[in-house]
VEXTORKOL-725953 format. One record per residue (C-alpha): residue number from 1; residue in one letter; x, y, z. Coordinates in nm, 4 decimals, padded with zeros to 6 digits. Layout:
ATOM     k   r         px         py         pz
ATOM   NUM   a          X          Y          Z
...
This chain:
ATOM     k   r         px         py         pz
ATOM     1   m    09.2120    11.6026    12.2157
ATOM     2   k    09.2268    11.2624    12.0506
ATOM     3   k    09.6088    11.2908    12.0483
ATOM     4   i    09.6155    11.3450    12.4226
ATOM     5   l    09.3888    11.0568    12.4986
ATOM     6   a    09.5629    10.8256    12.2548
ATOM     7   m    09.8867    10.8614    12.4384
ATOM     8   l    09.7487    10.6426    12.7131
ATOM     9   l    09.7252    10.3463    12.4744
ATOM    10   a    10.0960    10.3833    12.3847
ATOM    11   l    10.2016    10.3708    12.7510
ATOM    12   v    10.3759    10.0406    12.7428
ATOM    13   m    10.6298    10.1888    12.4957
ATOM    14   i    10.6562    10.5137    12.6941
ATOM    15   f    10.7039    10.3473    13.0322
ATOM    16   a    10.9975    10.1554    12.9034
ATOM    17   l    11.1588    10.4750    12.7562
ATOM    18   a    11.0857    10.7222    13.0253
ATOM    19   a    11.1296    10.5494    13.3613
ATOM    20   c    11.3784    10.7071    13.6016
ATOM    21   g    11.5474    10.3740    13.6266
ATOM    22   q    11.6311    10.3414    13.2605
ATOM    23   q    11.8607    10.5187    13.0163
ATOM    24   a    11.6797    10.7988    12.8349
ATOM    25   a    11.6131    10.7276    12.4785
ATOM    26   p    11.4161    10.8865    12.1828
ATOM    27   a    11.0460    10.8020    12.1919
ATOM    28   a    10.9451    10.5530    11.9238
ATOM    29   e    10.6405    10.7383    11.7868
ATOM    30   k    10.6538    11.1040    11.8841
ATOM    31   p    11.0109    11.1931    11.9871
ATOM    32   a    11.0573    11.5196    12.1723
ATOM    33   e    11.1932    11.7827    11.9407
ATOM    34   e    11.5021    11.9707    12.0323
ATOM    35   a    11.4457    12.3465    12.0340
ATOM    36   p    11.7401    12.4856    11.8299
ATOM    37   a    11.6471    12.8412    11.8981
ATOM    38   a    11.6095    12.7915    12.2745
ATOM    39   e    11.9026    12.8507    12.5049
ATOM    40   a    11.9553    12.7422    12.8626
ATOM    41   p    11.8368    13.0078    13.1138
ATOM    42   a    12.0804    13.2833    13.1791
ATOM    43   a    12.2813    13.2391    13.4987
ATOM    44   e    12.2331    13.5875    13.6175
ATOM    45   e    11.9433    13.8402    13.5926
ATOM    46   a    11.9206    14.1995    13.6758
ATOM    47   a    11.7860    14.2429    14.0261
ATOM    48   g    11.4614    14.3963    13.9135
ATOM    49   d    11.3827    14.1283    13.6560
ATOM    50   v    11.4076    13.7992    13.8557
ATOM    51   g    11.0316    13.7688    13.8878
ATOM    52   y    10.8920    13.5020    14.1218
ATOM    53   v    10.7767    13.1381    14.1116
ATOM    54   y    10.4551    13.0176    14.2650
ATOM    55   w    10.3844    12.6467    14.2173
ATOM    56   l    10.0234    12.5470    14.3014
ATOM    57   n    10.0831    12.1863    14.3717
ATOM    58   m    09.8150    11.9162    14.3362
ATOM    59   k    10.0032    11.6334    14.5149
ATOM    60   p    09.9761    11.6593    14.9003
ATOM    61   e    10.2073    11.3495    14.9385
ATOM    62   a    10.4786    11.5462    14.7628
ATOM    63   d    10.4447    11.8704    14.9611
ATOM    64   e    10.7363    11.8164    15.1956
ATOM    65   a    10.9726    11.7375    14.9112
ATOM    66   l    10.8576    12.0254    14.6951
ATOM    67   q    10.8815    12.2780    14.9870
ATOM    68   a    11.2450    12.1745    15.0271
ATOM    69   l    11.3070    12.2039    14.6551
ATOM    70   a    11.1627    12.5575    14.6506
ATOM    71   a    11.3737    12.6632    14.9430
ATOM    72   a    11.6902    12.5255    14.7763
ATOM    73   y    11.6133    12.7024    14.4497
ATOM    74   t    11.5668    13.0352    14.6358
ATOM    75   e    11.8864    12.9837    14.8237
ATOM    76   e    12.0828    12.9073    14.5110
ATOM    77   t    11.9391    13.1694    14.2786
ATOM    78   g    11.7851    13.4403    14.5004
ATOM    79   v    11.4577    13.4068    14.3082
ATOM    80   p    11.1530    13.3937    14.5342
ATOM    81   c    11.0000    13.0519    14.5008
ATOM    82   k    10.7082    12.9106    14.6934
ATOM    83   v    10.4933    12.5967    14.6787
ATOM    84   v    10.1317    12.5953    14.7941
ATOM    85   t    09.9690    12.2564    14.8136
ATOM    86   a    09.5909    12.2146    14.7811
ATOM    87   a    09.4228    11.9807    15.0239
ATOM    88   s    09.3321    11.6441    14.8765
ATOM    89   g    09.0237    11.6652    14.6584
ATOM    90   t    09.0169    12.0481    14.6539
ATOM    91   y    09.2556    12.1393    14.3757
ATOM    92   g    08.9917    12.2771    14.1315
ATOM    93   d    08.8386    12.5050    14.3945
ATOM    94   t    09.1801    12.6131    14.5258
ATOM    95   q    09.3061    12.6848    14.1695
ATOM    96   t    09.0023    12.9011    14.0849
ATOM    97   a    09.0583    13.1047    14.4001
ATOM    98   e    09.4291    13.1437    14.3666
ATOM    99   m    09.4293    13.2390    13.9986
ATOM   100   a    09.2116    13.5412    14.0801
ATOM   101   k    09.4660    13.6901    14.3099
ATOM   102   s    09.7054    13.9746    14.2389
ATOM   103   e    10.0012    13.7407    14.2537
ATOM   104   p    09.8576    13.4211    14.1063
ATOM   105   p    10.0346    13.0858    14.0679
ATOM   106   t    10.2910    13.0901    13.7909
ATOM   107   l    10.2932    12.7143    13.7683
ATOM   108   f    09.9756    12.5093    13.7916
ATOM   109   n    09.8427    12.1552    13.7143
ATOM   110   m    09.6336    12.0414    13.4259
ATOM   111   g    09.5055    11.6900    13.4660
ATOM   112   n    09.4164    11.6092    13.0993
ATOM   113   g    09.3061    11.7624    12.7828
ATOM   114   s    08.9629    11.8538    12.9147
ATOM   115   a    09.1334    12.1094    13.1355
ATOM   116   l    09.2005    12.3170    12.8235
ATOM   117   a    08.8401    12.4295    12.8200
ATOM   118   d    08.8817    12.6078    13.1555
ATOM   119   w    09.2488    12.6871    13.1627
ATOM   120   g    09.3810    12.6739    12.8111
ATOM   121   d    09.3756    13.0561    12.7847
ATOM   122   y    09.5932    13.0807    13.1032
ATOM   123   a    09.8466    12.8316    12.9762
ATOM   124   l    10.1673    12.9621    12.8038
ATOM   125   t    10.2646    12.7805    12.4852
ATOM   126   l    10.5754    12.5823    12.5843
ATOM   127   d    10.7120    12.4731    12.2462
ATOM   128   g    11.0670    12.5910    12.2038
ATOM   129   t    11.1376    12.6428    12.5728
ATOM   130   p    11.4452    12.4817    12.7332
ATOM   131   v    11.2480    12.2501    12.9466
ATOM   132   m    11.0755    12.1023    12.6404
ATOM   133   g    11.4193    12.0170    12.4956
ATOM   134   e    11.4849    11.8016    12.8033
ATOM   135   l    11.1910    11.5677    12.7507
ATOM   136   t    11.2484    11.2147    12.6328
ATOM   137   t    10.8892    11.1986    12.4951
ATOM   138   n    10.6058    11.4357    12.4228
ATOM   139   d    10.3377    11.1785    12.4737
ATOM   140   f    10.2481    11.2888    12.8244
ATOM   141   n    10.2002    11.6524    12.7222
ATOM   142   i    09.8710    11.8344    12.6772
ATOM   143   v    09.8377    11.9826    12.3283
ATOM   144   n    09.5545    12.1981    12.2042
ATOM   145   e    09.3695    12.1705    11.8769
ATOM   146   a    09.6233    12.4127    11.7176
ATOM   147   g    09.9081    12.1658    11.8000
ATOM   148   e    10.0510    12.3920    12.0746
ATOM   149   t    10.1968    12.2337    12.3879
ATOM   150   k    10.0107    12.3934    12.6796
ATOM   151   a    10.1280    12.1633    12.9657
ATOM   152   i    10.4107    11.9072    13.0053
ATOM   153   g    10.3706    11.5720    13.1780
ATOM   154   w    10.6407    11.6098    13.4343
ATOM   155   i    10.5825    11.2817    13.6073
ATOM   156   y    10.3998    10.9641    13.5354
ATOM   157   e    10.2952    10.7179    13.7928
ATOM   158   s    10.1669    10.3691    13.8451
ATOM   159   f    09.9279    10.2216    14.0949
ATOM   160   g    09.8548    09.8709    14.2185
ATOM   161   i    09.8461    09.6745    14.5416
ATOM   162   i    10.1383    09.7662    14.7631
ATOM   163   t    10.2421    09.4425    14.9400
ATOM   164   n    10.4459    09.3780    15.2552
ATOM   165   k    10.6416    09.0728    15.1602
ATOM   166   a    10.7763    09.0210    15.5144
ATOM   167   l    10.4221    08.9990    15.6605
ATOM   168   l    10.3116    08.7806    15.3674
ATOM   169   e    10.5906    08.5348    15.4503
ATOM   170   k    10.5131    08.5517    15.8231
ATOM   171   a    10.1601    08.4437    15.7246
ATOM   172   g    10.3100    08.1429    15.5481
ATOM   173   h    10.2655    08.2715    15.1912
ATOM   174   s    10.4937    08.4083    14.9253
ATOM   175   l    10.4674    08.6573    14.6412
ATOM   176   d    10.5043    08.3790    14.3853
ATOM   177   e    10.1602    08.2395    14.4902
ATOM   178   i    09.9747    08.5397    14.3682
ATOM   179   k    09.9171    08.5379    13.9932
ATOM   180   d    09.5545    08.6287    13.9451
ATOM   181   f    09.2441    08.7185    14.1346
ATOM   182   e    09.1731    08.3597    14.2447
ATOM   183   s    09.5155    08.3215    14.4074
ATOM   184   l    09.4996    08.6706    14.5555
ATOM   185   k    09.1711    08.5911    14.7194
ATOM   186   a    09.2962    08.2604    14.8504
ATOM   187   v    09.5892    08.4289    15.0271
ATOM   188   a    09.3901    08.7244    15.1500
ATOM   189   d    09.1077    08.5037    15.2861
ATOM   190   d    09.3532    08.2909    15.4776
ATOM   191   i    09.5307    08.5928    15.6321
ATOM   192   h    09.1994    08.7523    15.7289
ATOM   193   a    09.0730    08.4303    15.8909
ATOM   194   r    09.3921    08.4219    16.0984
ATOM   195   a    09.4195    08.7966    16.1683
ATOM   196   g    09.3775    08.7601    16.5400
ATOM   197   e    09.6617    08.5003    16.5601
ATOM   198   l    09.8842    08.6813    16.3159
ATOM   199   g    09.8470    09.0365    16.4564
ATOM   200   f    09.7714    09.1870    16.1183
ATOM   201   d    09.4979    09.1670    15.8531
ATOM   202   a    09.4932    09.1273    15.4760
ATOM   203   f    09.3819    09.4624    15.3426
ATOM   204   t    09.3917    09.8209    15.4864
ATOM   205   s    09.0711    10.0067    15.5165
ATOM   206   a    08.9027    10.1015    15.1875
ATOM   207   g    08.8092    10.4502    15.3128
ATOM   208   l    08.5424    10.6423    15.1262
ATOM   209   d    08.6256    10.9714    15.2898
ATOM   210   s    08.7229    11.2401    15.0320
ATOM   211   s    09.0846    11.1983    15.1157
ATOM   212   s    09.0758    10.8288    15.0182
ATOM   213   s    08.7726    10.7645    14.7903
ATOM   214   w    08.9586    10.8621    14.4726
ATOM   215   r    09.1536    10.5435    14.5156
ATOM   216   f    08.8362    10.3481    14.4316
ATOM   217   s    08.6011    10.5814    14.2437
ATOM   218   g    08.8915    10.6751    14.0136
ATOM   219   h    09.1705    10.4190    14.0332
ATOM   220   l    08.9871    10.0917    14.1085
ATOM   221   a    08.7114    10.1971    13.8610
ATOM   222   n    08.9879    10.2041    13.6006
ATOM   223   m    08.9850    09.8272    13.5953
ATOM   224   p    08.6359    09.7783    13.4367
ATOM   225   l    08.6957    10.0787    13.2181
ATOM   226   y    09.0322    09.9641    13.0912
ATOM   227   y    08.9100    09.6189    12.9965
ATOM   228   e    08.5916    09.7485    12.8301
ATOM   229   f    08.7824    10.0079    12.6330
ATOM   230   r    09.0472    09.7508    12.5323
ATOM   231   d    08.7826    09.5159    12.4028
ATOM   232   n    08.6202    09.7868    12.1954
ATOM   233   n    08.9320    09.9723    12.0751
ATOM   234   i    08.8108    10.2957    12.2325
ATOM   235   d    09.0578    10.5783    12.1961
ATOM   236   v    08.8333    10.8821    12.2493
ATOM   237   k    08.6006    10.9679    12.5380
ATOM   238   p    08.2782    10.7660    12.4704
ATOM   239   a    07.9323    10.9050    12.5341
ATOM   240   t    07.8230    10.5802    12.6962
ATOM   241   i    07.9810    10.2732    12.8581
ATOM   242   s    07.8257    09.9262    12.9075
ATOM   243   g    07.9688    09.8176    13.2389
ATOM   244   t    08.0741    09.4815    13.0933
ATOM   245   y    08.3311    09.4251    13.3681
ATOM   246   m    08.1379    09.5469    13.6654
ATOM   247   d    08.1257    09.1946    13.8131
ATOM   248   n    08.5081    09.2067    13.8192
ATOM   249   f    08.4911    09.5412    13.9973
ATOM   250   r    08.2522    09.3772    14.2522
ATOM   251   n    08.5109    09.0892    14.2917
ATOM   252   i    08.7891    09.3083    14.4028
ATOM   253   w    08.5818    09.5551    14.6008
ATOM   254   d    08.4304    09.2719    14.8038
ATOM   255   l    08.7764    09.1355    14.8711
ATOM   256   y    08.8970    09.4706    14.9935
ATOM   257   i    08.6088    09.5268    15.2384
ATOM   258   n    08.5606    09.1667    15.3433
ATOM   259   d    08.9217    09.0830    15.4213
ATOM   260   s    08.9966    09.3966    15.6280
ATOM   261   a    08.9716    09.4948    15.9939
ATOM   262   a    08.7709    09.8040    15.9015
ATOM   263   e    08.3966    09.8263    15.9810
ATOM   264   k    08.2116    09.8283    15.6530
ATOM   265   s    07.9514    10.0657    15.7876
ATOM   266   s    08.2160    10.3224    15.8807
ATOM   267   l    08.4071    10.3486    15.5500
ATOM   268   t    08.2596    10.6899    15.4731
ATOM   269   t    08.4734    10.8281    15.7602
ATOM   270   a    08.7834    10.6218    15.7000
ATOM   271   t    09.0641    10.8385    15.5527
ATOM   272   g    09.3589    10.8052    15.3334
ATOM   273   d    09.5979    10.8707    15.6209
ATOM   274   q    09.4320    10.5890    15.8190
ATOM   275   a    09.4906    10.3338    15.5437
ATOM   276   e    09.8496    10.4553    15.4871
ATOM   277   a    09.9159    10.4195    15.8675
ATOM   278   e    09.7584    10.0754    15.8755
ATOM   279   f    10.0111    09.9582    15.6187
ATOM   280   g    10.3064    10.1665    15.7422
ATOM   281   e    10.2586    10.0285    16.0952
ATOM   282   g    10.2415    09.6717    15.9869
ATOM   283   k    09.8654    09.6200    16.0443
ATOM   284   a    09.7925    09.4993    15.6912
ATOM   285   v    09.9653    09.3113    15.4132
ATOM   286   f    09.7928    09.4812    15.1199
ATOM   287   y    09.7310    09.8469    15.0380
ATOM   288   q    09.5991    09.9848    14.7132
ATOM   289   n    09.7911    10.2886    14.6198
ATOM   290   g    10.0599    10.4137    14.3883
ATOM   291   t    10.4324    10.4634    14.3260
ATOM   292   w    10.4133    10.8041    14.4971
ATOM   293   e    10.3836    10.6263    14.8363
ATOM   294   w    10.7410    10.4871    14.8222
ATOM   295   d    10.9049    10.7810    14.9983
ATOM   296   a    10.6467    10.8069    15.2804
ATOM   297   l    10.6576    10.4362    15.3508
ATOM   298   t    11.0387    10.3903    15.3349
ATOM   299   n    11.1650    10.7243    15.4615
ATOM   300   s    10.9818    11.0189    15.5925
ATOM   301   k    10.6972    10.8557    15.7902
ATOM   302   f    10.7301    10.4879    15.8524
ATOM   303   s    11.0846    10.3767    15.7658
ATOM   304   l    10.9790    10.0349    15.6287
ATOM   305   n    11.2614    09.8203    15.4988
ATOM   306   p    11.2699    09.8853    15.1132
ATOM   307   d    11.3433    09.5204    15.0579
ATOM   308   d    11.0205    09.4204    15.2425
ATOM   309   i    10.7687    09.5988    15.0171
ATOM   310   t    10.6690    09.5790    14.6506
ATOM   311   m    10.3729    09.6443    14.4290
ATOM   312   i    10.1666    09.3826    14.2502
ATOM   313   p    09.8888    09.4294    13.9850
ATOM   314   i    09.5276    09.4809    14.0737
ATOM   315   y    09.3604    09.1480    13.9841
ATOM   316   c    08.9794    09.1259    13.9440
ATOM   317   g    08.9159    08.7981    13.7645
ATOM   318   v    08.9508    08.8961    13.4072
ATOM   319   e    09.0667    08.6269    13.1677
ATOM   320   g    09.4368    08.6523    13.0933
ATOM   321   e    09.5088    08.8887    13.3889
ATOM   322   e    09.8091    08.6863    13.4914
ATOM   323   q    09.9825    08.8794    13.2175
ATOM   324   a    09.8763    09.2230    13.3604
ATOM   325   g    10.1207    09.4735    13.4939
ATOM   326   l    10.0598    09.7819    13.6957
ATOM   327   c    09.8112    10.0663    13.6123
ATOM   328   s    10.0224    10.3439    13.4600
ATOM   329   g    09.9573    10.6981    13.3327
ATOM   330   t    09.9581    11.0640    13.4467
ATOM   331   e    09.7290    11.3430    13.5701
ATOM   332   n    10.0177    11.5645    13.6375
ATOM   333   c    10.0948    11.8151    13.3588
ATOM   334   l    10.2455    12.1508    13.4468
ATOM   335   a    10.1408    12.4686    13.2811
ATOM   336   v    10.2957    12.8160    13.3088
ATOM   337   n    10.0468    13.0935    13.3733
ATOM   338   s    10.0425    13.3147    13.0645
ATOM   339   k    09.8556    13.5900    13.2554
ATOM   340   a    10.1326    13.6227    13.5168
ATOM   341   p    10.3831    13.9065    13.4750
ATOM   342   e    10.6350    13.8424    13.1988
ATOM   343   a    10.9263    13.8330    13.4538
ATOM   344   a    10.7397    13.5753    13.6569
ATOM   345   q    10.6785    13.3612    13.3457
ATOM   346   k    11.0475    13.3684    13.2624
ATOM   347   a    11.1460    13.2943    13.6255
ATOM   348   t    10.9063    13.0003    13.6161
ATOM   349   l    11.0533    12.8588    13.2927
ATOM   350   d    11.4012    12.8966    13.4401
ATOM   351   f    11.2867    12.7152    13.7503
ATOM   352   l    11.1434    12.4274    13.5427
ATOM   353   y    11.4715    12.3927    13.3544
ATOM   354   w    11.6647    12.3809    13.6804
ATOM   355   c    11.4271    12.1201    13.8178
ATOM   356   v    11.5015    11.8824    13.5315
ATOM   357   t    11.8781    11.9407    13.4868
ATOM   358   s    12.0158    12.0101    13.8338
ATOM   359   e    12.1127    11.7361    14.0776
ATOM   360   k    11.8803    11.8654    14.3476
ATOM   361   g    11.5860    11.9041    14.1153
ATOM   362   l    11.6263    11.5593    13.9583
ATOM   363   e    11.6738    11.3934    14.2885
ATOM   364   t    11.3546    11.5436    14.4209
ATOM   365   l    11.1390    11.4720    14.1151
ATOM   366   c    11.2626    11.1150    14.0910
ATOM   367   g    11.1883    11.0684    14.4624
ATOM   368   i    10.8256    11.1476    14.3722
ATOM   369   g    10.7856    10.9176    14.0767
ATOM   370   d    10.9029    10.8372    13.7299
ATOM   371   i    11.0030    11.1425    13.5152
ATOM   372   p    11.0472    11.1659    13.1453
ATOM   373   f    11.3624    11.3794    13.1263
ATOM   374   k    11.6964    11.3046    12.9680
ATOM   375   a    11.9105    11.3607    13.2779
ATOM   376   a    11.6925    11.1436    13.5044
ATOM   377   p    11.9136    10.9278    13.7400
ATOM   378   a    11.8519    10.5667    13.8214
ATOM   379   s    11.5371    10.5224    14.0254
ATOM   380   a    11.5410    10.4566    14.3978
ATOM   381   n    11.1664    10.3886    14.3853
ATOM   382   g    11.1132    10.0158    14.4347
ATOM   383   f    10.7506    10.0342    14.3167
ATOM   384   s    10.8549    10.1930    13.9889
ATOM   385   n    11.1256    09.9308    13.9431
ATOM   386   a    10.8683    09.6551    14.0015
ATOM   387   g    10.6551    09.7975    13.7231
ATOM   388   s    10.9462    09.8263    13.4858
ATOM   389   e    11.0424    09.4692    13.5520
ATOM   390   m    10.6857    09.3528    13.4765
ATOM   391   l    10.7022    09.5290    13.1413
ATOM   392   a    11.0378    09.3929    13.0678
ATOM   393   n    10.8998    09.0399    13.1309
ATOM   394   g    10.6213    09.0993    12.8795
ATOM   395   k    10.3373    09.2057    13.1017
ATOM   396   y    10.0900    09.4553    12.9653
ATOM   397   a    10.0311    09.7930    13.1273
ATOM   398   v    09.6731    09.8642    13.2439
ATOM   399   t    09.6579    10.2165    13.1063
ATOM   400   w    09.4632    10.4987    13.2745
ATOM   401   a    09.1189    10.4710    13.1133
ATOM   402   f    08.9715    10.6812    13.3977
ATOM   403   n    09.1182    10.9890    13.2363
ATOM   404   y    08.8269    10.9720    12.9988
ATOM   405   t    08.5756    11.0208    13.2762
ATOM   406   p    08.3293    11.2947    13.1990
ATOM   407   n    08.2491    11.5620    13.4648
ATOM   408   v    08.4850    11.3634    13.6817
ATOM   409   d    08.4172    11.5032    14.0312
ATOM   410   s    08.0436    11.4586    14.0001
ATOM   411   f    08.0695    11.1183    13.8537
ATOM   412   r    08.3070    10.9972    14.1259
ATOM   413   a    08.0898    11.1483    14.4023
ATOM   414   t    07.7809    10.9598    14.2784
ATOM   415   l    07.9792    10.6363    14.2552
ATOM   416   v    08.1195    10.6781    14.6070
ATOM   417   t    07.7637    10.7244    14.7470
ATOM   418   a    07.6597    10.4011    14.5781
ATOM   419   l    07.9679    10.2140    14.6953
ATOM   420   a    07.9109    10.3257    15.0544
ATOM   421   a    07.5538    10.2015    15.0531
ATOM   422   y    07.6601    09.8753    14.9067
ATOM   423   s    07.9430    09.8250    15.1478
ATOM   424   a    07.7056    09.8596    15.4448
ATOM   425   d    07.4758    09.5970    15.2843
ATOM   426   q    07.6309    09.3773    15.0185
ATOM   427   s    07.3070    09.2809    14.8503
ATOM   428   d    07.2542    09.2317    14.4768
ATOM   429   a    07.0047    09.5201    14.4795
ATOM   430   n    07.2619    09.7525    14.6170
ATOM   431   w    07.5174    09.6460    14.3718
ATOM   432   a    07.2781    09.7191    14.0919
ATOM   433   k    07.2784    10.0769    14.2209
ATOM   434   v    07.6544    10.0782    14.1932
ATOM   435   v    07.6273    09.9619    13.8305
ATOM   436   e    07.3633    10.2267    13.7701
ATOM   437   a    07.5860    10.4989    13.9138
ATOM   438   f    07.8697    10.3700    13.6878
ATOM   439   v    07.6872    10.3200    13.3613
ATOM   440   d    07.3966    10.5667    13.3796
ATOM   441   g    07.6152    10.8140    13.5619
ATOM   442   w    07.8672    10.8159    13.2880
ATOM   443   a    07.6050    10.8875    13.0278
ATOM   444   y    07.4449    11.1601    13.2428
ATOM   445   e    07.7803    11.3369    13.3140
ATOM   446   y    07.8826    11.3142    12.9533
ATOM   447   t    07.5668    11.4955    12.8626
ATOM   448   v    07.6288    11.7594    13.1325
ATOM   449   e    07.9784    11.8104    13.0110
ATOM   450   n    07.9123    11.8091    12.6372
ATOM   451   g    07.5561    11.9243    12.6088
């Protein structure tokens, strides 16, 4: 478990090695081992042995691309391949239901090492398989206590504040002005004050509906966690946290909700699609989300000019944050169902190998995010390239400390409730309840999870 969590702290090195936009290279600490006994999948199979592939996908924003990928694979190979995508925030329940069916998923997601407790017995050991031989690093993988690889990190991602540079310049500002929280706030305050004149506001809605709240109860909450863990050299899940940087969390949350057109009292019904549309339709300059939004914003939904948008770090007023880069990590590790029929297991391994070696597979995966595979082409994702450039310029990656969160769904739900109450009435007393949900909630959920 410690090995899995520790990989987050090595992310700066990994990011440089594994990004789609860079040449693949051996990882510096834990290079992927070639599998000498493994051979590429056979080109032909007897008709009765082709099995099937059923990918239970966790990423709604990637559904369209993965549906097309599955169709292309079936057309090319004749192997039945389908993708079912769980609705946002429902993956755990959907997975439990689907795994009990007579034809269960053959490919499913494990978010981090804690998933081994529930699904480790369902995860085929992947060491020695062809797809493992294509990895540029093993650091994103989920490995059990016996040292067996149970899921491979097929994609890693970054999040930050997506920024419309064209609108920023229309408002009389430039990207170069924004270097820390103070400068971000100055720009956002000015845009919000002139929103009526400009025709757009600073930030999109900070929705606390279940389709959007993870951006804040998980991703934004990463900021105080990351800095606290960095200060204390924490590399395993702690039983308690102190909330040292909760004032910084308040800084950025206040900015999000104060410099937006959204009504603060209605954030519990504001959705992820709403925020995406506000940005995609040019109604706001800033939008907290991740590299996975590139395709939707530039191609399939909104057709924004790729040259007009970029991603900047999340600033919250921490000393030295002008050297921060994007928040980077993964919750996307694929496991092959060991309880599926043997032919289906083999078909799924063949499919995975095809995904990371074929032109169509690589093009699709790289369109979703950064992938750690040897044959990965140059990235077309401008957000990923922005993150890579920051690292190349010596910025530090804000790693995904939220992956340590105990009993994560319950912890986040409690935090969202407190954030909603505070947003409707931004009093110190209500913020104290947010801190309580964060600090005391962590300790409580750790006890629930670990006894």
